[in-house]
C-alpha positions as CSV (number, residue, x, y, z in Angstrom):
1,M,23.2,1.4,-3.5
2,R,21.9,0.4,-0.2
3,G,18.7,-1.5,0.1
4,V,15.9,-0.4,2.4
5,G,16.9,-2.9,5.1
6,R,20.1,-0.9,5.5
7,L,18.6,2.6,5.4
8,K,18.4,4.4,8.7
9,T,14.9,4.7,10.1
10,K,13.9,8.3,10.6
11,Y,11.0,10.1,12.3
12,A,9.3,13.3,11.3
13,V,6.4,15.3,12.8
14,I,3.7,15.5,10.2
15,D,0.3,17.1,11.0
16,T,1.3,16.9,14.7
17,L,1.9,13.2,14.5
18,R,5.2,11.4,14.9
19,I,5.7,9.3,11.8
20,R,8.3,6.7,11.0
21,Y,9.7,6.7,7.5
22,Q,12.7,5.8,5.3
23,D,14.1,7.8,2.4
24,S,16.8,6.6,0.1
25,A,17.5,10.2,-0.9
26,T,18.9,9.0,-4.3
27,A,20.2,12.2,-5.9
28,G,18.8,13.4,-9.2
29,A,16.3,10.6,-9.4
30,K,12.5,10.4,-9.8
31,T,10.7,9.9,-6.6
32,L,8.6,6.8,-5.9
33,I,6.3,7.0,-2.8
34,F,5.1,3.7,-1.4
35,I,1.8,3.4,0.5
36,H,1.2,0.1,2.4
37,G,-2.1,-1.7,2.9
38,L,-4.3,-2.4,5.9
39,G,-2.2,-3.5,8.8
40,G,1.0,-2.9,6.8
41,S,4.1,-0.9,7.5
42,I,7.5,0.1,6.0
43,E,8.4,-3.6,6.2
44,S,5.7,-4.4,3.7
45,W,7.9,-3.0,0.9
46,D,11.2,-4.5,2.0
47,S,11.5,-6.6,-1.2
48,N,10.9,-3.7,-3.5
49,T,12.4,-0.5,-2.2
50,G,15.9,-1.9,-2.0
51,Q,16.0,-2.8,-5.6
52,L,14.1,0.3,-6.9
53,S,16.3,2.7,-4.8
54,K,19.2,1.9,-7.2
55,K,17.5,4.1,-9.8
56,Y,14.9,6.1,-7.9
57,R,14.4,8.1,-4.7
58,T,12.2,5.8,-2.7
59,V,10.2,7.1,0.2
60,V,8.2,4.8,2.4
61,F,6.5,5.5,5.7
62,D,4.2,3.9,8.3
63,L,0.8,5.5,7.8
64,P,-0.7,7.1,10.9
65,G,-2.3,4.3,13.0
66,F,0.2,1.6,11.7
67,G,3.7,0.4,12.2
68,L,5.6,2.6,14.6
69,S,3.9,5.8,13.7
70,D,1.5,7.5,16.2
71,K,-1.9,6.0,16.6
72,P,-4.3,8.6,17.7
73,R,-8.0,7.8,18.3
74,K,-9.7,9.3,15.3
75,N,-11.6,8.5,12.1
76,Y,-9.1,7.0,9.7
77,T,-10.8,8.0,6.4
78,I,-9.4,7.9,2.9
79,G,-9.5,11.7,2.9
80,F,-7.4,11.8,6.1
81,F,-4.8,9.4,4.7
82,S,-4.7,11.3,1.4
83,S,-4.2,14.6,3.2
84,F,-1.4,13.1,5.3
85,V,0.5,11.9,2.2
86,M,0.4,15.3,0.6
87,Q,1.6,16.9,3.9
88,A,4.4,14.3,4.0
89,V,5.4,15.3,0.5
90,R,5.8,18.9,1.5
91,R,7.4,18.1,4.9
92,L,10.1,15.9,3.2
93,N,10.7,18.4,0.4
94,I,9.7,16.0,-2.3
95,E,9.7,17.5,-5.8
96,L,6.5,17.4,-7.8
97,P,5.1,15.6,-9.7
98,I,5.4,12.3,-7.8
99,N,5.0,8.7,-8.7
100,I,2.8,6.7,-6.2
101,I,2.8,3.0,-5.6
102,G,-0.1,1.7,-3.4
103,S,-1.1,-1.8,-2.3
104,S,-4.7,-2.7,-1.3
105,L,-5.8,0.1,1.1
106,G,-2.7,2.0,-0.1
107,G,-3.9,1.7,-3.7
108,Q,-7.3,3.2,-2.7
109,I,-5.4,6.1,-1.0
110,A,-3.1,6.6,-4.0
111,A,-5.9,6.6,-6.5
112,N,-7.8,9.1,-4.4
113,I,-4.8,11.4,-4.4
114,A,-4.5,11.1,-8.2
115,V,-8.2,12.1,-8.5
116,V,-8.2,15.0,-6.1
117,N,-4.7,16.3,-7.2
118,P,-4.5,15.5,-10.9
119,N,-1.4,17.7,-11.5
120,V,0.5,16.2,-8.6
121,V,0.7,12.5,-9.7
122,D,2.9,11.7,-12.7
123,K,2.4,8.0,-12.7
124,L,0.2,5.8,-10.6
125,V,0.8,2.1,-9.7
126,L,-2.0,0.2,-8.0
127,I,-1.5,-3.3,-6.6
128,S,-4.8,-5.2,-6.0
129,P,-6.3,-1.9,-4.9
130,A,-9.3,-1.4,-2.6
131,G,-11.9,1.2,-3.4
132,F,-13.0,-0.1,-6.8
133,T,-15.3,-2.9,-5.8
134,P,-19.1,-2.3,-6.1
135,K,-21.1,-1.5,-3.0
136,S,-22.6,-5.0,-3.3
137,F,-19.2,-6.5,-2.5
138,L,-19.1,-6.6,1.3
139,N,-16.1,-8.8,1.8
140,S,-14.4,-12.0,0.7
141,H,-13.3,-15.2,2.4
142,G,-9.7,-14.0,2.4
143,L,-10.6,-10.6,3.9
144,Q,-12.6,-12.3,6.6
145,K,-9.7,-14.4,7.5
146,Y,-7.3,-11.5,7.4
147,T,-9.4,-9.4,9.8
148,G,-9.2,-12.3,12.1
149,I,-5.9,-10.9,13.3
150,L,-7.8,-8.4,15.4
151,G,-9.0,-11.3,17.6
152,A,-5.8,-13.3,17.5
153,T,-4.1,-13.8,20.8
154,S,-0.9,-15.5,19.7
155,K,1.7,-15.5,16.9
156,A,0.4,-18.9,15.8
157,E,-3.2,-17.5,15.3
158,I,-1.7,-14.5,13.4
159,K,0.3,-16.9,11.1
160,K,-2.8,-19.0,10.4
161,A,-4.9,-15.9,9.5
162,L,-2.2,-14.5,7.2
163,S,-1.8,-17.9,5.5
164,E,-5.4,-17.7,4.4
165,T,-4.6,-14.6,2.3
166,T,-1.5,-15.6,0.3
167,T,-0.1,-18.2,-2.0
168,S,3.3,-18.0,-0.5
169,L,4.8,-19.2,2.8
170,V,4.1,-17.0,5.8
171,R,7.3,-16.8,7.8
172,S,7.4,-16.8,11.5
173,K,9.2,-13.5,11.4
174,L,6.3,-11.8,9.6
175,A,3.8,-13.3,12.0
176,S,5.8,-12.1,15.0
177,L,6.0,-8.6,13.5
178,V,2.3,-8.4,12.8
179,H,1.5,-9.8,16.3
180,E,3.8,-7.2,17.9
181,R,2.3,-4.3,15.9
182,I,-1.4,-5.2,16.3
183,S,-0.9,-5.5,20.0
184,M,0.3,-1.9,20.4
185,P,-2.0,0.7,22.0
186,G,-4.4,2.1,19.5
187,A,-3.5,-0.3,16.7
188,K,-6.6,-2.4,16.7
189,E,-8.8,0.7,16.8
190,A,-6.9,2.3,13.9
191,F,-7.2,-1.0,11.9
192,D,-10.9,-1.3,12.5
193,S,-11.6,2.4,11.6
194,S,-9.5,2.2,8.5
195,L,-11.3,-0.9,7.3
196,R,-14.7,0.6,8.0
197,H,-14.0,3.8,6.2
198,S,-12.3,2.0,3.3
199,T,-15.3,-0.2,2.6
200,T,-17.9,2.6,3.0
201,A,-16.0,5.3,1.1
202,R,-17.4,6.5,-2.2
203,R,-16.3,4.1,-5.0
204,I,-13.6,5.5,-7.2
205,N,-14.5,5.9,-10.9
206,V,-11.5,4.9,-13.0
207,N,-12.5,7.5,-15.6
208,R,-11.6,10.3,-13.1
209,I,-8.0,9.1,-13.0
210,K,-6.0,11.2,-15.5
211,S,-2.5,9.9,-14.6
212,P,-0.9,7.1,-16.6
213,T,-1.7,4.0,-14.5
214,L,-0.3,0.6,-14.0
215,V,-2.4,-2.1,-12.3
216,I,-0.9,-5.3,-11.0
217,W,-3.2,-8.0,-9.7
218,G,-2.6,-11.6,-8.5
219,K,-4.7,-14.1,-10.3
220,D,-5.2,-16.0,-7.1
221,D,-6.1,-13.0,-4.9
222,L,-8.4,-14.2,-2.1
223,V,-8.8,-10.8,-0.4
224,I,-9.9,-8.7,-3.4
225,P,-10.7,-11.1,-6.2
226,V,-9.1,-10.4,-9.6
227,R,-12.5,-10.1,-11.3
228,F,-12.6,-6.5,-10.1
229,V,-9.8,-5.6,-12.4
230,F,-12.1,-5.3,-15.4
231,P,-12.9,-1.5,-15.1
232,F,-9.1,-0.9,-15.5
233,I,-9.0,-3.0,-18.7
234,E,-11.3,-0.4,-20.4
235,M,-9.6,2.5,-18.7
236,K,-7.7,4.9,-21.0
237,N,-3.9,5.1,-20.5
238,C,-3.9,2.1,-18.2
239,R,-1.6,-1.0,-18.3
240,V,-2.9,-4.1,-16.6
241,N,-0.7,-7.1,-15.5
242,I,-2.4,-10.2,-14.0
243,L,0.2,-12.4,-12.4
244,E,-0.2,-16.2,-12.3
245,N,0.4,-18.1,-9.0
246,C,0.1,-14.9,-7.1
247,G,-2.2,-13.6,-4.3
248,H,-3.1,-10.3,-2.8
249,R,0.5,-9.1,-2.0
250,S,2.1,-9.7,-5.4
251,H,4.9,-7.2,-4.6
252,A,6.0,-9.4,-1.7
253,E,5.2,-12.8,-3.3
254,Q,6.9,-12.1,-6.7
255,P,9.1,-9.1,-6.0
256,G,11.6,-9.5,-8.8
257,L,8.9,-9.6,-11.4
258,V,6.9,-6.8,-9.9
259,N,10.0,-4.6,-9.6
260,E,10.8,-5.1,-13.2
261,I,7.2,-4.3,-14.3
262,I,7.2,-1.1,-12.2
263,Q,10.6,0.0,-13.6
264,R,9.5,-0.5,-17.2
265,F,6.3,1.5,-16.5
266,I,8.1,4.4,-14.9
267,R,10.7,4.5,-17.7
268,G,7.8,4.6,-20.2
269,N,8.5,1.3,-21.9
């Protein structure tokens, strides 16, 4: 089975926007939809979709405003992103119910979809999700450093900002990619709007999530500290995994372990 790196990049018009996506189209398999975080893209999941596409149909796309998808000037609210995902499901003829995997902002979007469309989501995977911190939590040291990419003027400054948010080595290739994408017309405006609406959106009550849920959190997360995992520990039908020596992007920092945890959860083990 081919990994995501070998899959052909495709484009589709969804809600009048030209969207970049990849679809393993694995026949007869359950579908896993991946939703990246703030400033992310298809490449955010490179270490996951290749392995998981051996057993599942994996669908990953650049959210509007990010990657190589269109970046219109608009309010990038959680409701807008949630509506986009559901339109993408219909446009790509994805059979319901779906399994959604979301990281950070993507986790907030995924959880919102599960709350608003309880019969659509079979299983929900949240990786250091936004949207569950109390209103009193304004930001963290890691988040402040990460948002510094908006003012960065070079690849070196991008690399420094990213290094403040992870326990793993930030490669020059990643810094170059982020620098290229954040420099595209409309990218910084979309980033800023998404961040503002994410932090001011109504907090998600875990008790409103009816889908079986898996939560994965890096113990050393500097962006959304692991202490905010506690509501999930008391949540019904929820499995919690806290990973040692791991930061905010555990799916990229420890992909082999995270892939195995996800597969066991989807199988029902």
